[in-house]
C-alpha positions, 0 to 999 in steps of 0.5 A: 500499499504503502509503494502506491501511494509513494508512486502515486502522491508525485502526479496525484495533483494534476490527476487532480487538476484534470479531472477537476476541468474534466469534472466541470465540463460535464456538469456544465455540459447538461441540460436543465431538468426545468425550463426557464418558464418553470421557473416563473412559475410555469408549467413544468410537467412535463420536466418531471418525467423526464428518461434520459437516452443515449448521449445524455446518459452517457454523460450522466453517468461520465459525469459520475465516474469523474466525481467518484474518481476525484472524490476519489483522488482527495482521499487518497491524496489526505491518505499520502 
């Protein structure tokens, strides 16, 4: 375990920077769940039953994976 921490520790800041940039980009590329009309009290019931498909599902899963990797790298940084 200490060998792994010793190998990963020098490159960990660069990995965290790359993961944070990817996470920000993935979050910004996702569509909002509510439209502008819903923000002003308009009827927005259709957005409540939205199902992700295709590229939107890929982007959602990609965001989750990047977020988990970022949290794991932050925890590894605390241990090391």
